[in-house]
N, C-alpha and C positions, 0 to 999 in steps of 0.2 A: 396657425397656418398664415403664410404670407398674404394670401388673397384676402382673407378676412381681415387682417390688420390694415391693408390698403383700403378696403371697403369701409371700414370704420373711420379711418381718416377722411375719406371722401365724404361720408355722412356728416361728420362734425365740422369739417373745415369748408368744404365747398357748398354742400346743401344746407349747412347751418341747421340741421335737425336738432331737436330737443336732446339734451343729454339722456333723458329717460328713454327715448326712442333708440338712440345709439347703443345704449347699454343693453336694452331689450333685444335689438337686432343682433348684436354680438353674441349674447347668450344663446339666441335661437340658432344662429349659425354654427356656433360651437356645439350645440346639441346635435344638430343635423350631421356635422362632421363625424362625431362620436358614433352616431347611429350608422352612418355609411361604413365606418371601419368594421363594425360588427356585421352589417348587412352583407357586404361584399367579402368579409372574411380575410381581409388583407389590404394590400395597396389598391387604391382607387384614385380616380381623377374627377374633377368637376365636370369635365366633358363626357365622362363615361357613366354619369348618373342617369337613370331612366325614370320615367314617371311613376313606375311601380315603387321605387325607392322613396320618392316623395310621399306617395300615398301611404306607404308603410310607416314612414316617419310620423305623419299626421295622425294616423291611427294609434300609434305607440304613445304620442303625446296625449291623446284623449284617454287612453287606458291608464295612463300615469296620473289622471285626475285633473289635467288642465282644463280650464273653461274653454268653451267654443270660442270666445273672443280672443283668448291667448293662442289658441291654435290657428285662428285666422290671421293673427299678427305674424306667427311663425311662417305661414304661407306667403304673406306680404313681404317678410324679410327675404325669403328664398327668391321670390319673383324679382324683387329689386336687386338683390345680389347678382342674379343671372343677367339682368339687363346691364348691370355694371361691368360684369365679365365680357359681355358682348361689346360694350363700348371701349373697354380698355385692352382686351385681349383678342377681340374678334371671334369669340366663342359663339357659334351659331345656335346651339341648342339651349332650350329653356324648359326643362322637364316640369318645372313649377306651374307653367302656363296651363298645362292640361288639367291640373288638379282643381277640384271645385272648392270654393270657400265654404266652410261649414255654415249651415243656416243659423243665424243668431237668433236667440230668443228675444221676442219683443214684449215689453211690459206696457200695460195700460198706463196712461197718465194718472196721476193722482189729482185729486181735487179737494177744495175746501167745502166744509159744511157750511150751511147757512149762517150759524152763529159765528163761526170763524171769519166769514166774509164781512159780516156786520162789525166785528171787532177790528178787522183790518181797516175798513173805511172810516171808523170812528177815530182810530189812531192817526190816520192820514189827515183827517179833518183837524185834529188837535194840533198836529205838527204844523200844518198850513197856517192855522190861526196864531200859533206861537211865532212863526217866522214873520207873519205880517205885522204883529206887534213889535217884534224886534226891529223890523225894517222902519217902522214909523218912529221909534225911539232914535235910531241912527239918523234918520232924516232931519229931525229937529235939531240935532247936535250941530 
């Protein structure tokens, strides 16, 4: 779709987003466009998309096995795309704004055992001593 192509160009050229982000957003918007084709059962427009379609798309992505973080990225792509359409085409609606971002799982930070910590400090002390010796040799020369 022409709008998605323009948006991808905007992301890469004007916003200078990472190529990985641009590719992911393009893939997410393509998947959403395909979903809307099935959801509406025929012709549809970006202005005619409602929040139920967005929620249905996000639910379909989760059922497909996508991680919550990937679904959150898809929603971010839709929100950014609709802001782009507002700025470039004057489109007033943003059905993605009403959707909630999936709650992401939090992991506890990992820690080092006491023996690992002692090994870490011992290695740091050895390297510091080696650098000091090397600096002394360089200083004499």
